[in-house]
Wavefront OBJ file of the C-alpha trace (Angstrom):
o trace
v -22.768 25.715 23.528
v -20.105 24.698 26.047
v -17.725 21.860 25.234
v -16.987 18.922 27.507
v -13.537 17.306 27.193
v -14.911 13.937 28.328
v -17.524 13.907 25.571
v -14.722 14.643 23.100
v -12.672 11.758 24.499
v -15.599 9.345 24.398
v -16.507 10.395 20.853
v -13.003 9.675 19.557
v -12.619 6.388 21.436
v -16.064 5.010 20.602
v -15.950 5.968 16.931
v -12.431 4.584 16.474
v -13.206 1.240 18.099
v -16.437 0.989 16.139
v -14.427 1.446 12.933
v -11.575 -0.835 14.011
v -13.921 -3.620 15.086
v -15.840 -3.444 11.812
v -12.614 -3.727 9.800
v -11.066 -6.571 11.791
v -12.331 -8.806 8.977
v -11.928 -7.472 5.436
v -11.873 -8.602 1.843
v -8.449 -7.036 1.252
v -5.862 -5.742 3.698
v -3.273 -3.432 2.166
v -0.030 -2.836 4.033
v 1.426 0.544 3.134
v -0.453 3.711 2.166
v 1.868 4.771 -0.636
v 0.650 5.548 -4.166
v 0.166 1.942 -5.278
v -1.644 1.010 -2.067
v -3.959 4.018 -2.229
v -4.782 3.440 -5.900
v -5.451 -0.267 -5.267
v -7.699 0.643 -2.346
v -9.663 3.053 -4.520
v -10.394 0.536 -7.271
v -11.190 -2.305 -4.866
v -13.454 -0.212 -2.653
v -15.184 1.279 -5.677
v -15.945 -2.288 -6.797
v -17.653 -2.941 -3.465
v -14.848 -4.691 -1.619
v -14.215 -4.085 2.079
v -10.689 -2.650 2.208
v -8.407 -1.573 5.041
v -4.968 -0.007 4.684
v -2.442 -0.288 7.508
v 0.250 2.391 7.430
v 3.110 2.432 9.926
v 3.737 6.174 9.607
v 1.553 9.028 10.807
v 1.220 10.343 7.238
v 0.167 8.626 4.025
v 1.687 8.898 0.570
v 4.911 6.922 0.937
v 7.680 8.154 -1.356
v 5.289 10.257 -3.414
v 4.647 12.655 -0.528
v 8.164 14.114 -0.679
v 8.470 14.206 -4.475
v 12.129 14.058 -5.458
v 14.575 14.952 -2.671
v 11.826 16.983 -0.924
v 11.093 18.972 -4.098
v 7.376 18.317 -3.969
v 6.898 17.583 -7.652
v 6.645 14.152 -9.248
v 7.071 12.923 -12.813
v 4.806 10.481 -14.626
v 4.981 9.153 -18.156
v 2.116 9.108 -20.672
v 0.561 5.901 -19.324
v 0.769 7.052 -15.703
v -0.858 10.372 -16.540
v -4.063 8.468 -17.308
v -4.356 7.625 -13.602
v -3.786 11.257 -12.600
v -6.434 12.290 -15.121
v -8.857 9.769 -13.649
v -8.534 11.444 -10.254
v -8.645 14.955 -11.691
v -5.065 15.755 -10.630
v -3.390 18.616 -12.490
v -0.504 17.429 -14.677
v 1.622 19.581 -16.980
v 3.739 18.410 -19.886
v 7.425 19.123 -19.337
v 8.579 17.685 -22.643
v 7.091 14.945 -24.818
v 6.378 11.871 -22.687
v 7.130 13.541 -19.349
v 4.491 15.143 -17.123
v 4.851 16.779 -13.731
v 2.328 17.010 -10.914
v 2.326 18.469 -7.416
v 3.075 15.602 -5.035
v 0.903 16.986 -2.230
v -2.107 17.432 -4.520
v -1.558 13.932 -5.889
v -1.402 12.208 -2.508
v -4.259 14.173 -0.954
v -6.549 13.638 -3.913
v -5.954 9.900 -4.313
v -6.230 9.346 -0.553
v -9.483 11.305 -0.386
v -10.991 9.441 -3.326
v -9.976 6.049 -1.881
v -11.644 6.872 1.434
v -14.746 8.288 -0.226
v -14.974 5.028 -2.172
v -15.124 3.208 1.176
v -11.548 2.231 2.059
v -10.439 2.775 5.652
v -6.904 3.805 6.642
v -5.379 2.879 9.991
v -2.174 4.855 10.440
v 0.575 4.364 13.019
v 0.071 0.587 12.752
v 2.785 -1.911 11.816
v 2.555 -5.525 10.689
v 4.788 -7.730 12.791
v 3.530 -11.164 11.743
v 1.032 -12.983 9.544
v -1.560 -15.692 10.139
v -1.106 -18.908 8.139
v -3.840 -21.467 7.592
v -3.463 -24.475 5.296
v -0.521 -23.018 3.405
v -2.083 -19.606 2.764
v -1.781 -16.236 4.465
v -5.205 -15.440 5.921
v -4.491 -12.456 8.130
v -2.130 -9.913 9.630
v -0.762 -9.479 13.128
v -0.598 -5.761 13.887
v 0.734 -3.479 16.574
v 1.104 0.247 17.119
v 4.211 1.592 15.373
v 5.311 3.559 18.498
v 5.124 0.325 20.509
v 7.349 -1.393 17.946
v 9.787 1.546 17.872
v 10.042 1.627 21.656
v 10.627 -2.124 21.872
v 7.834 -2.552 24.409
v 6.646 -6.067 25.219
v 3.001 -5.567 24.254
v 1.039 -8.328 22.559
v -0.407 -7.456 19.131
v -3.893 -7.911 17.668
v -5.015 -9.638 14.478
v -6.925 -8.851 11.307
v -8.413 -11.427 8.957
v -8.336 -10.833 5.201
v -9.231 -12.829 2.127
v -6.355 -11.217 0.222
v -3.360 -9.149 1.319
v -1.316 -6.676 -0.711
v 2.241 -5.762 0.282
v 2.779 -2.167 -0.824
v 5.451 -1.382 1.763
v 7.945 -0.241 -0.850
v 11.654 -0.961 -0.626
v 11.288 -2.793 2.708
v 8.832 -5.505 1.531
v 7.821 -5.865 5.171
v 5.051 -8.439 4.804
v 6.959 -10.585 2.316
v 10.029 -10.646 4.549
v 7.940 -11.848 7.476
v 6.487 -14.621 5.324
v 9.920 -15.631 4.026
v 11.390 -15.610 7.532
v 8.637 -17.188 9.592
v 6.280 -19.155 7.352
v 6.751 -22.437 5.539
v 5.794 -20.775 2.258
v 8.043 -20.149 -0.729
v 7.520 -16.910 -2.586
v 7.023 -17.115 -6.344
v 10.448 -15.641 -7.086
v 13.583 -17.198 -8.575
v 14.985 -17.824 -5.088
v 11.766 -18.501 -3.183
v 12.467 -15.453 -1.014
v 12.753 -11.681 -1.294
v 15.469 -11.026 -3.883
v 16.096 -7.392 -2.959
v 16.151 -4.109 -4.771
v 18.837 -3.184 -7.314
v 20.264 0.276 -8.035
v 18.351 2.930 -9.965
v 17.299 2.419 -13.574
v 14.105 4.382 -14.134
v 13.128 2.997 -17.534
v 13.586 -0.658 -16.637
v 12.108 -0.229 -13.169
v 8.930 1.367 -14.494
v 8.386 -1.596 -16.816
v 9.218 -4.219 -14.197
v 7.043 -2.622 -11.533
v 4.012 -3.430 -13.620
v 5.284 -6.839 -14.742
v 6.116 -7.898 -11.165
v 2.743 -6.846 -9.779
v 1.069 -10.186 -9.112
v 0.237 -12.859 -6.569
v 3.496 -13.886 -4.967
v 2.196 -16.612 -2.652
v -1.302 -17.904 -1.818
v -3.423 -14.989 -0.646
v -0.677 -12.352 -0.964
v 0.035 -9.903 -3.784
v 3.018 -7.613 -4.279
v 2.533 -4.186 -5.829
v 4.455 -0.965 -6.335
v 8.076 -0.826 -5.266
v 7.545 -3.915 -3.093
v 6.949 -5.936 -6.258
v 10.222 -4.779 -7.778
v 12.187 -5.343 -4.580
v 10.695 -8.823 -4.183
v 11.717 -9.913 -7.677
v 15.118 -8.206 -7.734
v 14.234 -5.260 -9.935
v 15.886 -1.825 -9.847
v 14.507 1.265 -8.130
v 13.020 4.012 -10.264
v 13.372 7.214 -8.244
v 10.762 10.004 -8.313
v 8.805 8.864 -11.364
v 5.507 7.405 -10.212
v 3.590 6.222 -13.275
v 4.522 2.603 -12.665
v 3.444 2.831 -9.025
v 0.038 4.224 -9.952
v -0.487 1.656 -12.707
v 0.643 -1.124 -10.373
v -2.073 -0.200 -7.887
v -4.690 -0.397 -10.630
v -3.319 -3.706 -11.923
v -3.264 -5.449 -8.527
v -6.865 -4.395 -7.911
v -7.860 -5.807 -11.303
v -6.083 -9.102 -10.560
v -7.866 -9.479 -7.225
v -11.246 -8.559 -8.693
v -10.727 -11.066 -11.522
v -10.090 -13.823 -8.975
v -7.985 -16.992 -9.393
v -7.092 -17.926 -12.950
l 1 2 3 4 5 6 7 8 9 10 11 12 13 14 15 16 17 18 19 20 21 22 23 24 25 26 27 28 29 30 31 32 33 34 35 36 37 38 39 40 41 42 43 44 45 46 47 48 49 50 51 52 53 54 55 56 57 58 59 60 61 62 63 64 65 66 67 68 69 70 71 72 73 74 75 76 77 78 79 80 81 82 83 84 85 86 87 88 89 90 91 92 93 94 95 96 97 98 99 100 101 102 103 104 105 106 107 108 109 110 111 112 113 114 115 116 117 118 119 120 121 122 123 124 125 126 127 128 129 130 131 132 133 134 135 136 137 138 139 140 141 142 143 144 145 146 147 148 149 150 151 152 153 154 155 156 157 158 159 160 161 162 163 164 165 166 167 168 169 170 171 172 173 174 175 176 177 178 179 180 181 182 183 184 185 186 187 188 189 190 191 192 193 194 195 196 197 198 199 200 201 202 203 204 205 206 207 208 209 210 211 212 213 214 215 216 217 218 219 220 221 222 223 224 225 226 227 228 229 230 231 232 233 234 235 236 237 238 239 240 241 242 243 244 245 246 247 248 249 250 251 252 253 254 255 256 257 258
């Protein structure tokens, strides 16, 4: 069989736009394909929700991908290991209460399971704005990350979502847009993004889970974005809280309004 470059081009273009058009309206849009975003996508998609993740980088995995300082191992505590076990990821006890796992295996496995559950990932896409209707965030305004990086004057496109999760990590990209451009106060002590504090692994792991919640109508914060929004410390290369945060935010969304 001979191969035709034009057929290859048409196959990629048609399949991508078919997928993109289908996911222009979703139940949940997740911004950031780090560990908490991927785990949230898995649980939501598995429950039958239509889920899209928008990731500004070419790769997924966020901070987990590089482990600690590019040593591609991560640490999880006892509670976080339950999530690794759920996905069948190999974890070894280092000493009581501390488990290590290969960061590449962890990211690849969780990403694969999230997509097999039905979630779709759109990489190289950035969120530059949000859509507000009647005091709630109802959608995202997206552009290609290379367009944003180059500073090109290209108009973006939009995605509608019933709920949105900011899992953009330290940068809290979606929440900062809301605080800057929308007439909506975040459910923090200041009404805005409070910012991340310096490293304190034990406290950060606890607060990551505590701060995972709806932060304004239609928008949830999870993972490191939750801690940064509420002024919590960073935790470094321990990822149990991030994994558990992804599970918790999915459970909150599936449970619906209180």
